[in-house]
N, C-alpha and C positions, 0 to 999 in steps of 0.2 A: 504494499499500499504506500502510495506517495504522500509525503508530508507537504502540505501547502500552507505556508505562513503568509498572512495578509497584513499589510500596513495601511491604515486609513489615511485620508487626506486631511488637510487643514479644516478645523471645526467639525470633524467627523468623529463620532463615537464608533466603537467596534460594530454596533448594530448596522452600520452602513453596508456591511457585507451579508446581512441576513437574507436578502433576496437571492444573492448568488449561492449561499449555502443551501437554501431551500431547493433551488433548481438542481444543484449537484446531487443532493440527497434523493430527489425525485427520480433522477436518472440512474441512481444506483452507482455513482462514480466511486471507484476505489480510492478515495482521497481522505486523508486525515487533515481536515482544514482547521487551522488555528489562527486566531486574530489577536494581534498585539496592539494595545493602546499606545499611542504616541506619548512618551513622557514629556513633562513640562521642562522647558529650558530654552535659553537663547543661543546656545552654541550648537551649530548644525552638526559638526563632527562628533561632539559629545553625545548628541542624540543618536547618531548612527552607531557609535560604539556601544551604547547602552542596549540598543535593539539587537545588534549583532550577537551580543552575549546570550540572548534568549532564543536564538535560532539554531536548531540542530544541524550539524553537518549533513550534507546530502539533501537538504530540503529544497523545494522550489519556492522562491520568494516572489510574492505579488504585491505591488504597491500602486496606489492610486494617488494622483495629484501630489501633495507634499510627501505622502508615503512612497511615491515612485521616485522622487529625488533622493530620498533616504535609502531606498532599496538599491538604486544604482550606486550610491556611495558605498554601501556595504559590499556589493559585488566587486567593486573596484579595489577596495582596501582589504578584502579578505579573499584573495584568489584561491580557487579550489574548494571553497566552502559550500557553494550552491550547485545543485544539479541543473537549475534553470532559473530564468528571471522573466517575470511578466510585468510590464510597465503600462499603466493606463492613465492617459491624460498627462503626458510627461514632456520634459525638455531638459537636455543636458547642459544648456547654457546657464550662466549666472544671470541675475537680474541686471538690467541696465540701471544706471544711476537714477533715472526717472522712475522706473518701476520700483526700485528700492525705497525711494522717497514716498511713493504712493502708498506703500504698505504701512508706513508710519501714519500717514494721513487717515487711512481707513481705520487703523487701530484707535486713533484719537476720536474719530467719528463714532465708532462703536461704544467707546467709553462714555461719550456724551449722549447718544441716542438710545443705547441699550442693545442687548444681544438679540432680542426678538426682532427689532427693526433690521439688524444686520442679517439675520437668517432670512427674513422676507426679501431683502434686497438681493441676496445671493441666489435665492430661488428664481428671481427675475433675470439673472444674468448668467448663471452657470448651467442652467437647464435649457434644452432645446425648446424653441418656441411652442412646439406642439404639446409639450408636457408641462409648461409653466403654470397652467391653471389646475393641474392635478392636485386636489386637496390633500390626499394622503402623502404625496411626495413633499409638498410644501410643509406640511405639519412635521414630517420627519426631520427636514432640514432645520426648521426653527427649533424643534426640541433638542437636536444635537448641539446647535449653537448655544442654547441656554445652558445645557449641561457642561459644555466646554468652558464657558465663562470668559470674561474679558481679559483676565490676567494671563490665562493660558494662550488665548488668541494673540495677545500682544507679544508675548514671549516667542511664539512660533513665527510671527511676522518678522521679528528681528532676526531669528535664525535663518529664515528664507531669504531675507534681504542681503545677508552676508554669506550665503552659501557659495562654494567655489564653482568655477566653470569646469565642467567635467568632460567637455568635448575632446580635449587633447588626449585623454586616457582611454577612449572607447576602444581603440584597436587592441588593447591589452585584455579586454573582457573575453574570457575563454568559454564561458558556459553559454548554452543556447539562450536566445533572447526573443521574446514576443512583445511587440509594442502594439497596443490597441488605442486608436484615436477616434474620437467622435467627429463625424464629418461637419458638425455644427459647433464644435468646441472653439469658443473665442478666447479661451485662456491659454491653452497649449495647442496651437494650431497643428493640423495634420502635417504640414511641412516640417515642423520641428521634430515630430515623431519619426517621420521618414528619414530625416537626416541622421538621427540618432541610430536607427536600425541599420542604415546603410554603412555606418562607420564601424559596426561590430561584425567580426568574422562570421558568426552564426546568428545574425540578426534578421528579423522579419517584421514588417509593419503591416497592419490590417486596419482599414478604415471601417468604422461602424456607421452605416447610413442613418441619417435622421437623428443622430444622438449628440448631445452636448458634452459638457465636462464631467457630468455625474453619471457615467455609463453604467456603473454597478447598480444604480438605482433606476435609471431610465430603461435599460435594456439588459436585465440580468440573464435572460435566455440566450441572447446573442453572445454576451461575454462568456457565459458558461460553455457554450458550444466551442468557441475558439480555445478556451483554457483547457477543456478536456482533450481536444485534439492535440494541443501542445504537450500535455502530460503524457498522452499515449505515445507520441513520438519519442519523448525522452525515455520512457520505460522500454520501448523497443530498442533504442540505441544502447541502453544500459545492458540489456540482455545480450545483444550482439557483441558488445565489448567484453562481456564476461566469458564468451565462448573461446 
């Protein structure tokens, strides 16, 4: 059975992966799925080290949004640890100075207006237009924002603003990589995901039609299909290598 370790995104609780878990279980996938909550902190590399210590060797690591940036960092700084890597809504580049400054502005806005207002705002921008009025999806995003709180959000924004540019190290990534990008993702555009995958020896990028940045909530069936195919290929290659 494959161990699949999942890292949530910014302002996301572990429950963000509940729809994906439900689909995998319904399909009878031979997967031991574990979700790690992102620890609080302003130091990006320290966050990555803390998470890496909780991931068993030989696992497949899946990260979405902020979790994908951290997952990539773990894969690059712990060569040989992972059997595979799945990145959803990702970008290997660092923030531009303008983007980094905007993170601080958004954190200050959230402190002033409240986390419920921030959650509602994100539901209007991160999700594909066709799903923005989905009451259950919006309620989940607002609930997660309220649970995360402004202190954790502010700390994570600082960590993201100072994260390193990882593009120059991608050629050293030896494990198989699957990048999933929403075709309507305005945060991490499809072009960024494709560039990342193309720079990795065993990298592949797949577009998710009609999906925004929150693919694990918007299209769990689609995500599950690509993830199970990826896990099957890794299992097959592992068996062949053992012969």
